[in-house]
ZAPAKOL-695749 format. One record per residue (C-alpha): residue number from 1; x, z, y; residue in one letter. Coordinates in nm, 4 decimals. Layout:
REM residues N
@resi->NUM&px->X&pz->Z&py->Y&resn->a $
...
***
This chain:
REM residues 103
@resi->1&px->-16.2697&pz->5.9721&py->-0.0807&resn->m $
@resi->2&px->-16.5639&pz->5.7665&py->-0.2026&resn->l $
@resi->3&px->-16.8959&pz->5.9439&py->-0.1403&resn->l $
@resi->4&px->-17.2099&pz->5.8253&py->-0.3225&resn->l $
@resi->5&px->-17.5565&pz->5.9664&py->-0.3714&resn->n $
@resi->6&px->-17.5990&pz->5.7760&py->-0.6991&resn->i $
@resi->7&px->-17.4802&pz->5.9144&py->-1.0321&resn->d $
@resi->8&px->-17.2198&pz->5.6460&py->-1.1068&resn->y $
@resi->9&px->-16.9566&pz->5.4322&py->-0.9374&resn->v $
@resi->10&px->-17.0485&pz->5.0636&py->-0.9759&resn->p $
@resi->11&px->-16.8012&pz->4.8818&py->-1.1997&resn->g $
@resi->12&px->-16.5983&pz->5.1949&py->-1.2790&resn->k $
@resi->13&px->-16.5840&pz->5.4530&py->-1.5527&resn->e $
@resi->14&px->-16.5758&pz->5.8082&py->-1.4278&resn->v $
@resi->15&px->-16.4385&pz->6.1333&py->-1.5637&resn->e $
@resi->16&px->-16.6364&pz->6.4276&py->-1.4250&resn->p $
@resi->17&px->-16.4205&pz->6.7073&py->-1.2869&resn->l $
@resi->18&px->-16.6919&pz->6.9491&py->-1.1820&resn->g $
@resi->19&px->-16.9321&pz->7.0571&py->-0.9127&resn->l $
@resi->20&px->-16.8054&pz->7.0642&py->-0.5551&resn->v $
@resi->21&px->-16.9823&pz->7.2043&py->-0.2526&resn->k $
@resi->22&px->-16.9414&pz->7.2765&py->0.1129&resn->g $
@resi->23&px->-17.1553&pz->7.5123&py->0.3150&resn->t $
@resi->24&px->-17.1859&pz->7.6245&py->0.6752&resn->v $
@resi->25&px->-17.4176&pz->7.8475&py->0.8760&resn->v $
@resi->26&px->-17.4535&pz->7.7126&py->1.2280&resn->q $
@resi->27&px->-17.6379&pz->7.8307&py->1.5381&resn->s $
@resi->28&px->-17.6917&pz->7.7117&py->1.8931&resn->k $
@resi->29&px->-17.6110&pz->7.9140&py->2.2013&resn->n $
@resi->30&px->-17.8774&pz->8.1223&py->2.3726&resn->v $
@resi->31&px->-17.9283&pz->7.8757&py->2.6594&resn->g $
@resi->32&px->-17.9942&pz->7.5820&py->2.4278&resn->k $
@resi->33&px->-18.2114&pz->7.8019&py->2.2050&resn->d $
@resi->34&px->-18.4220&pz->7.8946&py->2.5089&resn->f $
@resi->35&px->-18.4585&pz->7.5275&py->2.6061&resn->m $
@resi->36&px->-18.5586&pz->7.4424&py->2.2472&resn->a $
@resi->37&px->-18.8290&pz->7.7070&py->2.2691&resn->g $
@resi->38&px->-18.9583&pz->7.5499&py->2.5899&resn->m $
@resi->39&px->-18.9628&pz->7.2062&py->2.4203&resn->k $
@resi->40&px->-19.2044&pz->7.3374&py->2.1565&resn->t $
@resi->41&px->-19.4639&pz->7.3779&py->2.4317&resn->l $
@resi->42&px->-19.4746&pz->7.0057&py->2.5102&resn->v $
@resi->43&px->-19.3669&pz->6.8557&py->2.1773&resn->g $
@resi->44&px->-19.1044&pz->6.5989&py->2.0920&resn->g $
@resi->45&px->-18.7607&pz->6.6035&py->1.9382&resn->e $
@resi->46&px->-18.5521&pz->6.9145&py->1.9903&resn->i $
@resi->47&px->-18.2206&pz->6.7363&py->2.0382&resn->t $
@resi->48&px->-18.0177&pz->7.0585&py->2.0485&resn->g $
@resi->49&px->-18.1224&pz->7.1374&py->1.6920&resn->y $
@resi->50&px->-18.0757&pz->6.7775&py->1.5813&resn->t $
@resi->51&px->-17.7188&pz->6.7902&py->1.7120&resn->e $
@resi->52&px->-17.6615&pz->7.1297&py->1.5504&resn->m $
@resi->53&px->-17.7756&pz->7.0068&py->1.2079&resn->l $
@resi->54&px->-17.5763&pz->6.6834&py->1.2360&resn->t $
@resi->55&px->-17.2623&pz->6.8833&py->1.3124&resn->e $
@resi->56&px->-17.3398&pz->7.1265&py->1.0300&resn->a $
@resi->57&px->-17.3799&pz->6.8378&py->0.7793&resn->r $
@resi->58&px->-17.0445&pz->6.6950&py->0.8905&resn->q $
@resi->59&px->-16.8712&pz->7.0316&py->0.8435&resn->i $
@resi->60&px->-17.0344&pz->7.0914&py->0.5032&resn->a $
@resi->61&px->-16.9387&pz->6.7386&py->0.3892&resn->t $
@resi->62&px->-16.5771&pz->6.7889&py->0.4975&resn->k $
@resi->63&px->-16.5571&pz->7.1186&py->0.3093&resn->r $
@resi->64&px->-16.7016&pz->6.9520&py->-0.0012&resn->m $
@resi->65&px->-16.4472&pz->6.6665&py->0.0256&resn->v $
@resi->66&px->-16.1634&pz->6.9181&py->0.0729&resn->d $
@resi->67&px->-16.2692&pz->7.0974&py->-0.2469&resn->e $
@resi->68&px->-16.2851&pz->6.7670&py->-0.4388&resn->a $
@resi->69&px->-15.9451&pz->6.6610&py->-0.3045&resn->t $
@resi->70&px->-15.7946&pz->6.9886&py->-0.4275&resn->a $
@resi->71&px->-15.9307&pz->6.9052&py->-0.7761&resn->m $
@resi->72&px->-15.7667&pz->6.5609&py->-0.7688&resn->g $
@resi->73&px->-16.0939&pz->6.3684&py->-0.7407&resn->a $
@resi->74&px->-16.1210&pz->6.0057&py->-0.6328&resn->d $
@resi->75&px->-16.4936&pz->6.0209&py->-0.5563&resn->a $
@resi->76&px->-16.7950&pz->6.2480&py->-0.5322&resn->i $
@resi->77&px->-17.1144&pz->6.1210&py->-0.6908&resn->i $
@resi->78&px->-17.4759&pz->6.2361&py->-0.6851&resn->n $
@resi->79&px->-17.4300&pz->6.3979&py->-0.3420&resn->i $
@resi->80&px->-17.7185&pz->6.6038&py->-0.2121&resn->r $
@resi->81&px->-17.7795&pz->6.8076&py->0.1023&resn->f $
@resi->82&px->-17.9911&pz->7.1172&py->0.1457&resn->g $
@resi->83&px->-18.0737&pz->7.3373&py->0.4402&resn->s $
@resi->84&px->-18.2502&pz->7.6606&py->0.5085&resn->s $
@resi->85&px->-18.3187&pz->7.8844&py->0.8043&resn->a $
@resi->86&px->-18.1033&pz->8.1954&py->0.7880&resn->v $
@resi->87&px->-18.2413&pz->8.3557&py->1.1025&resn->m $
@resi->88&px->-18.4027&pz->8.2477&py->1.4294&resn->q $
@resi->89&px->-18.1902&pz->7.9647&py->1.5696&resn->g $
@resi->90&px->-17.9450&pz->7.9492&py->1.2764&resn->a $
@resi->91&px->-17.9448&pz->7.7252&py->0.9717&resn->a $
@resi->92&px->-17.7399&pz->7.6978&py->0.6547&resn->e $
@resi->93&px->-17.6471&pz->7.3489&py->0.5386&resn->v $
@resi->94&px->-17.4993&pz->7.2824&py->0.1958&resn->i $
@resi->95&px->-17.3540&pz->6.9575&py->0.0632&resn->a $
@resi->96&px->-17.2896&pz->6.9315&py->-0.3094&resn->y $
@resi->97&px->-17.2096&pz->6.6746&py->-0.5733&resn->g $
@resi->98&px->-16.9974&pz->6.5966&py->-0.8786&resn->t $
@resi->99&px->-16.6267&pz->6.5347&py->-0.8271&resn->a $
@resi->100&px->-16.5003&pz->6.2520&py->-1.0472&resn->v $
@resi->101&px->-16.1756&pz->6.0780&py->-1.1338&resn->k $
@resi->102&px->-16.2025&pz->5.6993&py->-1.1535&resn->l $
@resi->103&px->-16.0659&pz->5.5234&py->-1.4613&resn->k $
***
């Protein structure tokens, strides 16, 4: 599956099939959440949350691709990601784009 964050496929005509999305709500375990809280006292990257969001983006992307595959798409264009805090230590990540068939 070709994934692009531009609204066309270079050198190809596309037939839009519709919006596809993948979403996940992810959290870290209590121990890592505690360590992240301690990290805020001294500053710097909170690697536990970085890893959590990276994993969440991968899951959301896979779910989006699965939805596009079920529609018979060859590519997803204009891909975007969004995230929001759902509760303390948990975040929602959504990946969305337009599924297209290449001509």
